[in-house]
A tleap script that builds the chain and sets N, CA, C and O, in Angstrom:
source leaprc.protein.ff14SB
mol = sequence {
  NMET VAL LEU GLN ALA LEU ARG ASP ARG GLY
  ILE ARG ILE SER ILE ASP ASP PHE GLY THR
  GLY TYR SER SER LEU ALA TYR LEU GLN LYS
  LEU PRO VAL ASP THR LEU LYS ILE ASP ARG
  VAL PHE VAL LYS ASP ILE GLN ALA ASN GLY
  GLU ASN ALA GLU ILE VAL GLN ALA VAL ILE
  GLN LEU GLY LYS ALA LEU GLY LYS ASP ILE
  ILE ALA GLU GLY CYS GLU THR ASN ALA GLN
  VAL THR PHE LEU LYS GLY ILE GLY CYS ASP
  PHE ALA GLN GLY TYR HIE PHE ALA GLU PRO
  MET ASP VAL ALA HIE VAL GLY LYS PHE ILE
  THR LYS PHE MET GLY SER ASP LEU GLU ALA
  MET ILE CASN
}
set mol.1.N position { 101.716 38.467 175.816 }
set mol.1.CA position { 102.253 39.797 175.918 }
set mol.1.C position { 101.104 40.800 175.850 }
set mol.1.O position { 100.164 40.624 175.074 }
set mol.2.N position { 101.182 41.819 176.639 }
set mol.2.CA position { 100.108 42.804 176.745 }
set mol.2.C position { 99.873 43.516 175.422 }
set mol.2.O position { 98.727 43.700 175.011 }
set mol.3.N position { 100.961 43.924 174.745 }
set mol.3.CA position { 100.793 44.641 173.480 }
set mol.3.C position { 100.092 43.778 172.438 }
set mol.3.O position { 99.242 44.271 171.695 }
set mol.4.N position { 100.435 42.510 172.377 }
set mol.4.CA position { 99.785 41.616 171.421 }
set mol.4.C position { 98.311 41.449 171.760 }
set mol.4.O position { 97.467 41.393 170.866 }
set mol.5.N position { 98.006 41.370 173.031 }
set mol.5.CA position { 96.604 41.245 173.453 }
set mol.5.C position { 95.812 42.481 173.034 }
set mol.5.O position { 94.665 42.367 172.603 }
set mol.6.N position { 96.413 43.647 173.158 }
set mol.6.CA position { 95.746 44.881 172.720 }
set mol.6.C position { 95.514 44.874 171.215 }
set mol.6.O position { 94.435 45.231 170.743 }
set mol.7.N position { 96.535 44.464 170.464 }
set mol.7.CA position { 96.397 44.403 169.009 }
set mol.7.C position { 95.322 43.404 168.608 }
set mol.7.O position { 94.553 43.646 167.678 }
set mol.8.N position { 95.274 42.279 169.316 }
set mol.8.CA position { 94.268 41.263 169.029 }
set mol.8.C position { 92.862 41.801 169.209 }
set mol.8.O position { 91.917 41.289 168.607 }
set mol.9.N position { 92.717 42.821 170.026 }
set mol.9.CA position { 91.409 43.454 170.253 }
set mol.9.C position { 91.153 44.601 169.291 }
set mol.9.O position { 90.154 45.309 169.417 }
set mol.10.N position { 92.053 44.787 168.327 }
set mol.10.CA position { 91.850 45.817 167.318 }
set mol.10.C position { 92.408 47.177 167.678 }
set mol.10.O position { 92.160 48.153 166.971 }
set mol.11.N position { 93.151 47.260 168.756 }
set mol.11.CA position { 93.748 48.534 169.159 }
set mol.11.C position { 95.067 48.707 168.418 }
set mol.11.O position { 95.936 47.837 168.469 }
set mol.12.N position { 95.210 49.831 167.733 }
set mol.12.CA position { 96.436 50.100 166.984 }
set mol.12.C position { 97.467 50.721 167.904 }
set mol.12.O position { 97.130 51.539 168.761 }
set mol.13.N position { 98.734 50.333 167.729 }
set mol.13.CA position { 99.821 50.777 168.600 }
set mol.13.C position { 100.864 51.506 167.774 }
set mol.13.O position { 101.252 51.051 166.698 }
set mol.14.N position { 101.313 52.640 168.288 }
set mol.14.CA position { 102.348 53.420 167.627 }
set mol.14.C position { 103.525 53.618 168.570 }
set mol.14.O position { 103.364 53.650 169.790 }
set mol.15.N position { 104.698 53.749 167.991 }
set mol.15.CA position { 105.881 54.083 168.779 }
set mol.15.C position { 106.126 55.569 168.583 }
set mol.15.O position { 106.345 56.031 167.463 }
set mol.16.N position { 106.088 56.303 169.665 }
set mol.16.CA position { 106.276 57.750 169.633 }
set mol.16.C position { 107.761 58.078 169.557 }
set mol.16.O position { 108.575 57.402 170.186 }
set mol.17.N position { 108.120 59.096 168.804 }
set mol.17.CA position { 109.495 59.595 168.721 }
set mol.17.C position { 110.499 58.568 168.212 }
set mol.17.O position { 111.671 58.611 168.588 }
set mol.18.N position { 110.060 57.659 167.376 }
set mol.18.CA position { 110.975 56.672 166.827 }
set mol.18.C position { 112.077 57.370 166.035 }
set mol.18.O position { 111.809 58.281 165.252 }
set mol.19.N position { 113.320 56.934 166.248 }
set mol.19.CA position { 114.443 57.505 165.517 }
set mol.19.C position { 115.032 58.737 166.160 }
set mol.19.O position { 115.796 59.462 165.523 }
set mol.20.N position { 114.689 58.989 167.419 }
set mol.20.CA position { 115.277 60.134 168.113 }
set mol.20.C position { 116.205 59.635 169.206 }
set mol.20.O position { 116.219 58.448 169.532 }
set mol.21.N position { 116.968 60.542 169.761 }
set mol.21.CA position { 117.889 60.176 170.835 }
set mol.21.C position { 119.036 59.330 170.315 }
set mol.21.O position { 119.418 59.435 169.150 }
set mol.22.N position { 119.577 58.504 171.172 }
set mol.22.CA position { 120.738 57.710 170.796 }
set mol.22.C position { 120.425 56.626 169.775 }
set mol.22.O position { 121.331 56.118 169.115 }
set mol.23.N position { 119.162 56.269 169.639 }
set mol.23.CA position { 118.804 55.258 168.644 }
set mol.23.C position { 118.463 55.878 167.296 }
set mol.23.O position { 117.977 55.189 166.398 }
set mol.24.N position { 118.712 57.160 167.151 }
set mol.24.CA position { 118.335 57.867 165.944 }
set mol.24.C position { 119.005 57.306 164.698 }
set mol.24.O position { 120.195 56.991 164.697 }
set mol.25.N position { 118.225 57.191 163.654 }
set mol.25.CA position { 118.772 56.760 162.378 }
set mol.25.C position { 119.756 57.798 161.836 }
set mol.25.O position { 120.627 57.467 161.032 }
set mol.26.N position { 119.621 59.040 162.272 }
set mol.26.CA position { 120.541 60.084 161.824 }
set mol.26.C position { 121.971 59.785 162.241 }
set mol.26.O position { 122.914 60.192 161.562 }
set mol.27.N position { 122.141 59.076 163.353 }
set mol.27.CA position { 123.489 58.736 163.803 }
set mol.27.C position { 124.210 57.822 162.821 }
set mol.27.O position { 125.441 57.795 162.793 }
set mol.28.N position { 123.472 57.083 162.028 }
set mol.28.CA position { 124.106 56.200 161.046 }
set mol.28.C position { 124.948 56.988 160.053 }
set mol.28.O position { 125.958 56.483 159.562 }
set mol.29.N position { 124.549 58.209 159.755 }
set mol.29.CA position { 125.319 59.046 158.846 }
set mol.29.C position { 126.503 59.695 159.550 }
set mol.29.O position { 127.517 59.987 158.915 }
set mol.30.N position { 126.384 59.922 160.848 }
set mol.30.CA position { 127.408 60.659 161.579 }
set mol.30.C position { 128.485 59.779 162.194 }
set mol.30.O position { 129.640 60.194 162.296 }
set mol.31.N position { 128.126 58.586 162.598 }
set mol.31.CA position { 129.082 57.717 163.268 }
set mol.31.C position { 130.078 57.140 162.264 }
set mol.31.O position { 129.702 56.777 161.149 }
set mol.32.N position { 131.332 57.057 162.655 }
set mol.32.CA position { 132.346 56.519 161.750 }
set mol.32.C position { 132.353 54.990 161.765 }
set mol.32.O position { 133.285 54.374 162.282 }
set mol.33.N position { 131.335 54.397 161.210 }
set mol.33.CA position { 131.246 52.941 161.151 }
set mol.33.C position { 131.201 52.501 159.692 }
set mol.33.O position { 130.734 53.228 158.815 }
set mol.34.N position { 131.691 51.309 159.463 }
set mol.34.CA position { 131.737 50.773 158.108 }
set mol.34.C position { 130.688 49.708 157.854 }
set mol.34.O position { 130.315 49.450 156.709 }
set mol.35.N position { 130.214 49.092 158.931 }
set mol.35.CA position { 129.373 47.915 158.791 }
set mol.35.C position { 128.176 47.977 159.725 }
set mol.35.O position { 128.280 48.439 160.861 }
set mol.36.N position { 127.057 47.513 159.238 }
set mol.36.CA position { 125.867 47.327 160.063 }
set mol.36.C position { 125.643 45.830 160.210 }
set mol.36.O position { 125.725 45.079 159.239 }
set mol.37.N position { 125.358 45.406 161.440 }
set mol.37.CA position { 125.088 43.985 161.678 }
set mol.37.C position { 123.608 43.814 161.972 }
set mol.37.O position { 123.037 44.489 162.829 }
set mol.38.N position { 123.012 42.900 161.244 }
set mol.38.CA position { 121.601 42.583 161.445 }
set mol.38.C position { 121.518 41.542 162.548 }
set mol.38.O position { 122.123 40.476 162.443 }
set mol.39.N position { 120.789 41.837 163.582 }
set mol.39.CA position { 120.697 40.955 164.740 }
set mol.39.C position { 120.093 39.612 164.363 }
set mol.39.O position { 119.225 39.520 163.495 }
set mol.40.N position { 120.571 38.583 165.032 }
set mol.40.CA position { 120.115 37.220 164.753 }
set mol.40.C position { 118.627 37.026 165.008 }
set mol.40.O position { 118.031 36.094 164.466 }
set mol.41.N position { 118.018 37.878 165.814 }
set mol.41.CA position { 116.576 37.792 166.067 }
set mol.41.C position { 115.808 37.898 164.753 }
set mol.41.O position { 114.795 37.224 164.565 }
set mol.42.N position { 116.290 38.743 163.846 }
set mol.42.CA position { 115.615 38.922 162.561 }
set mol.42.C position { 115.980 37.824 161.572 }
set mol.42.O position { 115.188 37.493 160.689 }
set mol.43.N position { 117.167 37.262 161.717 }
set mol.43.CA position { 117.643 36.228 160.787 }
set mol.43.C position { 117.050 34.867 161.124 }
set mol.43.O position { 116.790 34.055 160.236 }
set mol.44.N position { 116.839 34.627 162.408 }
set mol.44.CA position { 116.426 33.309 162.894 }
set mol.44.C position { 115.236 32.723 162.135 }
set mol.44.O position { 115.296 31.575 161.694 }
set mol.45.N position { 114.187 33.470 161.981 }
set mol.45.CA position { 112.964 32.961 161.354 }
set mol.45.C position { 112.700 33.590 159.991 }
set mol.45.O position { 111.553 33.696 159.555 }
set mol.46.N position { 113.769 34.004 159.327 }
set mol.46.CA position { 113.596 34.703 158.051 }
set mol.46.C position { 112.982 33.774 157.004 }
set mol.46.O position { 113.371 32.615 156.860 }
set mol.47.N position { 112.023 34.320 156.294 }
set mol.47.CA position { 111.372 33.607 155.197 }
set mol.47.C position { 111.138 34.620 154.091 }
set mol.47.O position { 110.962 35.810 154.354 }
set mol.48.N position { 111.136 34.153 152.878 }
set mol.48.CA position { 111.042 35.042 151.725 }
set mol.48.C position { 109.819 35.959 151.760 }
set mol.48.O position { 109.868 37.059 151.210 }
set mol.49.N position { 108.738 35.538 152.383 }
set mol.49.CA position { 107.524 36.362 152.392 }
set mol.49.C position { 107.102 36.782 153.790 }
set mol.49.O position { 105.959 37.196 153.988 }
set mol.50.N position { 107.997 36.683 154.760 }
set mol.50.CA position { 107.635 37.006 156.138 }
set mol.50.C position { 108.038 38.400 156.556 }
set mol.50.O position { 108.743 39.108 155.836 }
set mol.51.N position { 107.579 38.784 157.736 }
set mol.51.CA position { 107.889 40.102 158.266 }
set mol.51.C position { 109.392 40.312 158.438 }
set mol.51.O position { 109.909 41.387 158.133 }
set mol.52.N position { 110.083 39.301 158.920 }
set mol.52.CA position { 111.518 39.453 159.119 }
set mol.52.C position { 112.225 39.737 157.802 }
set mol.52.O position { 113.197 40.493 157.773 }
set mol.53.N position { 111.758 39.151 156.734 }
set mol.53.CA position { 112.366 39.397 155.427 }
set mol.53.C position { 112.247 40.868 155.058 }
set mol.53.O position { 113.192 41.462 154.539 }
set mol.54.N position { 111.093 41.451 155.325 }
set mol.54.CA position { 110.896 42.860 155.003 }
set mol.54.C position { 111.795 43.754 155.851 }
set mol.54.O position { 112.355 44.727 155.346 }
set mol.55.N position { 111.935 43.436 157.123 }
set mol.55.CA position { 112.797 44.222 158.010 }
set mol.55.C position { 114.249 44.104 157.574 }
set mol.55.O position { 114.955 45.107 157.464 }
set mol.56.N position { 114.690 42.885 157.329 }
set mol.56.CA position { 116.078 42.655 156.922 }
set mol.56.C position { 116.358 43.353 155.596 }
set mol.56.O position { 117.399 43.991 155.440 }
set mol.57.N position { 115.456 43.239 154.662 }
set mol.57.CA position { 115.646 43.882 153.367 }
set mol.57.C position { 115.721 45.402 153.524 }
set mol.57.O position { 116.523 46.052 152.854 }
set mol.58.N position { 114.904 45.963 154.389 }
set mol.58.CA position { 114.930 47.404 154.624 }
set mol.58.C position { 116.263 47.837 155.244 }
set mol.58.O position { 116.819 48.865 154.858 }
set mol.59.N position { 116.772 47.069 156.189 }
set mol.59.CA position { 118.064 47.392 156.807 }
set mol.59.C position { 119.175 47.317 155.766 }
set mol.59.O position { 120.058 48.173 155.730 }
set mol.60.N position { 119.130 46.298 154.925 }
set mol.60.CA position { 120.145 46.161 153.880 }
set mol.60.C position { 120.086 47.360 152.935 }
set mol.60.O position { 121.121 47.941 152.608 }
set mol.61.N position { 118.903 47.730 152.501 }
set mol.61.CA position { 118.764 48.866 151.587 }
set mol.61.C position { 119.239 50.162 152.233 }
set mol.61.O position { 119.921 50.964 151.594 }
set mol.62.N position { 118.884 50.368 153.489 }
set mol.62.CA position { 119.330 51.563 154.205 }
set mol.62.C position { 120.845 51.581 154.330 }
set mol.62.O position { 121.487 52.594 154.053 }
set mol.63.N position { 121.409 50.459 154.746 }
set mol.63.CA position { 122.857 50.373 154.887 }
set mol.63.C position { 123.576 50.626 153.579 }
set mol.63.O position { 124.564 51.360 153.545 }
set mol.64.N position { 123.102 50.037 152.520 }
set mol.64.CA position { 123.716 50.232 151.201 }
set mol.64.C position { 123.633 51.691 150.777 }
set mol.64.O position { 124.594 52.236 150.235 }
set mol.65.N position { 122.484 52.330 151.020 }
set mol.65.CA position { 122.323 53.741 150.663 }
set mol.65.C position { 123.313 54.625 151.423 }
set mol.65.O position { 123.712 55.681 150.934 }
set mol.66.N position { 123.705 54.186 152.617 }
set mol.66.CA position { 124.666 54.937 153.427 }
set mol.66.C position { 126.105 54.478 153.201 }
set mol.66.O position { 127.024 54.954 153.868 }
set mol.67.N position { 126.299 53.560 152.266 }
set mol.67.CA position { 127.639 53.089 151.938 }
set mol.67.C position { 128.233 52.119 152.946 }
set mol.67.O position { 129.454 52.034 153.080 }
set mol.68.N position { 127.390 51.393 153.648 }
set mol.68.CA position { 127.847 50.449 154.675 }
set mol.68.C position { 127.806 49.018 154.153 }
set mol.68.O position { 126.980 48.671 153.308 }
set mol.69.N position { 128.711 48.198 154.672 }
set mol.69.CA position { 128.637 46.762 154.449 }
set mol.69.C position { 127.622 46.200 155.433 }
set mol.69.O position { 127.373 46.789 156.484 }
set mol.70.N position { 127.041 45.063 155.088 }
set mol.70.CA position { 126.014 44.458 155.927 }
set mol.70.C position { 126.425 43.039 156.298 }
set mol.70.O position { 126.819 42.247 155.442 }
set mol.71.N position { 126.325 42.728 157.597 }
set mol.71.CA position { 126.573 41.379 158.104 }
set mol.71.C position { 125.300 40.883 158.771 }
set mol.71.O position { 124.699 41.596 159.574 }
set mol.72.N position { 124.894 39.682 158.447 }
set mol.72.CA position { 123.753 39.054 159.118 }
set mol.72.C position { 124.294 38.093 160.169 }
set mol.72.O position { 125.086 37.203 159.859 }
set mol.73.N position { 123.868 38.275 161.398 }
set mol.73.CA position { 124.286 37.410 162.505 }
set mol.73.C position { 123.327 36.232 162.643 }
set mol.73.O position { 122.155 36.315 162.278 }
set mol.74.N position { 123.850 35.146 163.172 }
set mol.74.CA position { 123.002 34.023 163.541 }
set mol.74.C position { 122.546 33.144 162.401 }
set mol.74.O position { 121.504 32.498 162.508 }
set mol.75.N position { 123.293 33.097 161.310 }
set mol.75.CA position { 122.915 32.229 160.194 }
set mol.75.C position { 123.187 30.775 160.574 }
set mol.75.O position { 124.302 30.409 160.943 }
set mol.76.N position { 122.156 29.970 160.475 }
set mol.76.CA position { 122.271 28.572 160.859 }
set mol.76.C position { 121.981 27.605 159.720 }
set mol.76.O position { 122.306 26.422 159.819 }
set mol.77.N position { 121.380 28.085 158.649 }
set mol.77.CA position { 121.008 27.185 157.559 }
set mol.77.C position { 121.465 27.732 156.211 }
set mol.77.O position { 121.673 28.933 156.043 }
set mol.78.N position { 121.614 26.831 155.272 }
set mol.78.CA position { 121.955 27.230 153.914 }
set mol.78.C position { 120.844 28.089 153.313 }
set mol.78.O position { 121.118 29.014 152.549 }
set mol.79.N position { 119.606 27.787 153.653 }
set mol.79.CA position { 118.481 28.569 153.128 }
set mol.79.C position { 118.566 30.026 153.577 }
set mol.79.O position { 118.303 30.935 152.789 }
set mol.80.N position { 118.930 30.251 154.831 }
set mol.80.CA position { 119.086 31.626 155.325 }
set mol.80.C position { 120.176 32.352 154.545 }
set mol.80.O position { 119.985 33.478 154.085 }
set mol.81.N position { 121.321 31.689 154.404 }
set mol.81.CA position { 122.455 32.295 153.709 }
set mol.81.C position { 122.102 32.603 152.259 }
set mol.81.O position { 122.415 33.684 151.762 }
set mol.82.N position { 121.461 31.672 151.585 }
set mol.82.CA position { 121.070 31.863 150.187 }
set mol.82.C position { 120.099 33.024 150.050 }
set mol.82.O position { 120.242 33.860 149.157 }
set mol.83.N position { 119.108 33.075 150.939 }
set mol.83.CA position { 118.129 34.168 150.883 }
set mol.83.C position { 118.800 35.511 151.127 }
set mol.83.O position { 118.562 36.465 150.385 }
set mol.84.N position { 119.633 35.599 152.155 }
set mol.84.CA position { 120.315 36.848 152.492 }
set mol.84.C position { 121.218 37.313 151.352 }
set mol.84.O position { 121.256 38.499 151.025 }
set mol.85.N position { 121.927 36.392 150.766 }
set mol.85.CA position { 122.793 36.717 149.629 }
set mol.85.C position { 121.948 37.264 148.481 }
set mol.85.O position { 122.340 38.221 147.814 }
set mol.86.N position { 120.798 36.654 148.258 }
set mol.86.CA position { 119.908 37.069 147.175 }
set mol.86.C position { 119.332 38.457 147.331 }
set mol.86.O position { 118.968 39.093 146.342 }
set mol.87.N position { 119.242 38.941 148.575 }
set mol.87.CA position { 118.696 40.295 148.787 }
set mol.87.C position { 119.798 41.312 149.062 }
set mol.87.O position { 119.524 42.432 149.493 }
set mol.88.N position { 121.054 40.916 148.811 }
set mol.88.CA position { 122.140 41.884 148.856 }
set mol.88.C position { 122.963 41.955 150.121 }
set mol.88.O position { 123.764 42.877 150.274 }
set mol.89.N position { 122.795 41.012 151.033 }
set mol.89.CA position { 123.593 40.999 152.252 }
set mol.89.C position { 125.034 40.632 151.890 }
set mol.89.O position { 125.271 39.675 151.152 }
set mol.90.N position { 125.994 41.400 152.414 }
set mol.90.CA position { 127.394 41.207 152.056 }
set mol.90.C position { 128.047 40.018 152.746 }
set mol.90.O position { 128.790 39.258 152.126 }
set mol.91.N position { 127.762 39.866 154.028 }
set mol.91.CA position { 128.434 38.851 154.830 }
set mol.91.C position { 127.439 38.192 155.776 }
set mol.91.O position { 126.380 38.743 156.077 }
set mol.92.N position { 127.806 36.998 156.237 }
set mol.92.CA position { 126.975 36.302 157.215 }
set mol.92.C position { 127.891 35.602 158.210 }
set mol.92.O position { 129.004 35.193 157.881 }
set mol.93.N position { 127.400 35.478 159.417 }
set mol.93.CA position { 128.142 34.737 160.432 }
set mol.93.C position { 127.163 33.894 161.220 }
set mol.93.O position { 125.989 34.240 161.346 }
set mol.94.N position { 127.650 32.796 161.743 }
set mol.94.CA position { 126.790 31.945 162.539 }
set mol.94.C position { 127.215 30.496 162.474 }
set mol.94.O position { 128.214 30.156 161.840 }
set mol.95.N position { 126.452 29.648 163.131 }
set mol.95.CA position { 126.752 28.226 163.233 }
set mol.95.C position { 126.755 27.522 161.881 }
set mol.95.O position { 127.328 26.439 161.755 }
set mol.96.N position { 126.132 28.110 160.877 }
set mol.96.CA position { 126.176 27.507 159.547 }
set mol.96.C position { 127.625 27.378 159.065 }
set mol.96.O position { 127.969 26.445 158.339 }
set mol.97.N position { 128.450 28.310 159.473 }
set mol.97.CA position { 129.848 28.330 159.047 }
set mol.97.C position { 130.768 27.674 160.069 }
set mol.97.O position { 131.647 26.890 159.711 }
set mol.98.N position { 130.560 27.999 161.342 }
set mol.98.CA position { 131.409 27.431 162.399 }
set mol.98.C position { 130.860 27.849 163.756 }
set mol.98.O position { 130.180 28.867 163.885 }
set mol.99.N position { 131.169 27.046 164.757 }
set mol.99.CA position { 130.850 27.412 166.127 }
set mol.99.C position { 131.880 28.431 166.603 }
set mol.99.O position { 132.977 28.500 166.049 }
set mol.100.N position { 131.546 29.219 167.615 }
set mol.100.CA position { 132.553 30.136 168.167 }
set mol.100.C position { 133.783 29.339 168.593 }
set mol.100.O position { 133.674 28.214 169.082 }
set mol.101.N position { 134.961 29.947 168.396 }
set mol.101.CA position { 136.181 29.222 168.752 }
set mol.101.C position { 137.217 30.175 169.340 }
set mol.101.O position { 137.186 31.384 169.109 }
set mol.102.N position { 138.119 29.599 170.094 }
set mol.102.CA position { 139.178 30.410 170.687 }
set mol.102.C position { 140.308 30.575 169.671 }
set mol.102.O position { 140.314 29.942 168.615 }
set mol.103.N position { 141.254 31.434 170.012 }
set mol.103.CA position { 142.344 31.771 169.109 }
set mol.103.C position { 143.135 30.533 168.687 }
set mol.103.O position { 143.579 30.441 167.542 }
set mol.104.N position { 143.311 29.599 169.591 }
set mol.104.CA position { 144.101 28.408 169.293 }
set mol.104.C position { 143.517 27.590 168.145 }
set mol.104.O position { 144.256 26.891 167.452 }
set mol.105.N position { 142.231 27.663 167.935 }
set mol.105.CA position { 141.586 26.866 166.893 }
set mol.105.C position { 141.376 27.627 165.583 }
set mol.105.O position { 141.101 27.012 164.553 }
set mol.106.N position { 141.501 28.938 165.608 }
set mol.106.CA position { 141.234 29.729 164.408 }
set mol.106.C position { 142.198 29.381 163.284 }
set mol.106.O position { 141.780 29.209 162.139 }
set mol.107.N position { 143.499 29.273 163.602 }
set mol.107.CA position { 144.490 28.943 162.572 }
set mol.107.C position { 144.189 27.625 161.889 }
set mol.107.O position { 144.273 27.518 160.665 }
set mol.108.N position { 143.839 26.623 162.676 }
set mol.108.CA position { 143.506 25.305 162.110 }
set mol.108.C position { 142.250 25.388 161.247 }
set mol.108.O position { 142.173 24.769 160.185 }
set mol.109.N position { 141.290 26.139 161.703 }
set mol.109.CA position { 140.042 26.293 160.955 }
set mol.109.C position { 140.304 26.949 159.602 }
set mol.109.O position { 139.817 26.478 158.574 }
set mol.110.N position { 141.070 28.031 159.606 }
set mol.110.CA position { 141.364 28.736 158.349 }
set mol.110.C position { 142.190 27.849 157.427 }
set mol.110.O position { 141.942 27.801 156.222 }
set mol.111.N position { 143.163 27.152 157.982 }
set mol.111.CA position { 144.007 26.263 157.187 }
set mol.111.C position { 143.177 25.196 156.491 }
set mol.111.O position { 143.464 24.818 155.355 }
set mol.112.N position { 142.155 24.717 157.171 }
set mol.112.CA position { 141.278 23.692 156.595 }
set mol.112.C position { 140.673 24.167 155.274 }
set mol.112.O position { 140.477 23.375 154.352 }
set mol.113.N position { 140.381 25.460 155.191 }
set mol.113.CA position { 139.740 25.999 153.998 }
set mol.113.C position { 140.710 26.650 153.017 }
set mol.113.O position { 140.425 26.723 151.822 }
set mol.114.N position { 141.845 27.119 153.508 }
set mol.114.CA position { 142.779 27.863 152.657 }
set mol.114.C position { 144.005 27.072 152.238 }
set mol.114.O position { 144.667 27.449 151.271 }
set mol.115.N position { 144.328 25.994 152.928 }
set mol.115.CA position { 145.465 25.182 152.548 }
set mol.115.C position { 146.668 25.395 153.445 }
set mol.115.O position { 146.668 26.261 154.321 }
set mol.116.N position { 147.689 24.593 153.212 }
set mol.116.CA position { 148.857 24.565 154.092 }
set mol.116.C position { 149.719 25.818 153.991 }
set mol.116.O position { 150.453 26.112 154.934 }
set mol.117.N position { 149.666 26.569 152.891 }
set mol.117.CA position { 150.458 27.797 152.787 }
set mol.117.C position { 150.091 28.784 153.890 }
set mol.117.O position { 150.962 29.469 154.427 }
set mol.118.N position { 148.840 28.857 154.219 }
set mol.118.CA position { 148.397 29.752 155.276 }
set mol.118.C position { 148.915 29.281 156.641 }
set mol.118.O position { 149.288 30.096 157.485 }
set mol.119.N position { 148.935 27.991 156.840 }
set mol.119.CA position { 149.418 27.456 158.114 }
set mol.119.C position { 150.870 27.866 158.353 }
set mol.119.O position { 151.242 28.189 159.481 }
set mol.120.N position { 151.687 27.855 157.310 }
set mol.120.CA position { 153.085 28.269 157.432 }
set mol.120.C position { 153.186 29.745 157.792 }
set mol.120.O position { 154.081 30.129 158.545 }
set mol.121.N position { 152.289 30.580 157.273 }
set mol.121.CA position { 152.303 32.007 157.593 }
set mol.121.C position { 151.887 32.245 159.032 }
set mol.121.O position { 152.419 33.144 159.685 }
set mol.122.N position { 150.953 31.464 159.539 }
set mol.122.CA position { 150.450 31.642 160.896 }
set mol.122.C position { 151.484 31.191 161.911 }
set mol.122.O position { 151.689 31.857 162.926 }
set mol.123.N position { 152.136 30.069 161.649 }
set mol.123.CA position { 153.092 29.504 162.598 }
set mol.123.C position { 154.439 30.041 162.378 }
set mol.123.O position { 155.374 29.673 163.089 }
savepdb mol mol.pdb
quit
């Protein structure tokens, strides 16, 4: 990647006007949303001392300060879930819990974890 090659040569790179326009962080206060979802790109390689951990932790702190719930997308391992829970992430979704499924399978999936009383309510 060109930007990485420039950085490798000691050239510092800045993003101009970050947080303006439609991507503005100010919109987080104005938009009527309850939850922020952390993209799986940041969750995929999360490690306790890595860059992704710092980004994810910052998003969680920002979201909490704004009164939002936080969901981490793309959780595939118990280690990811444990780490995210430890830094205050409210919810997680991904293959660690289940593969995507159609409506016909959701009832059976929930029943597996909640018991037969739920199955009677669904059917």
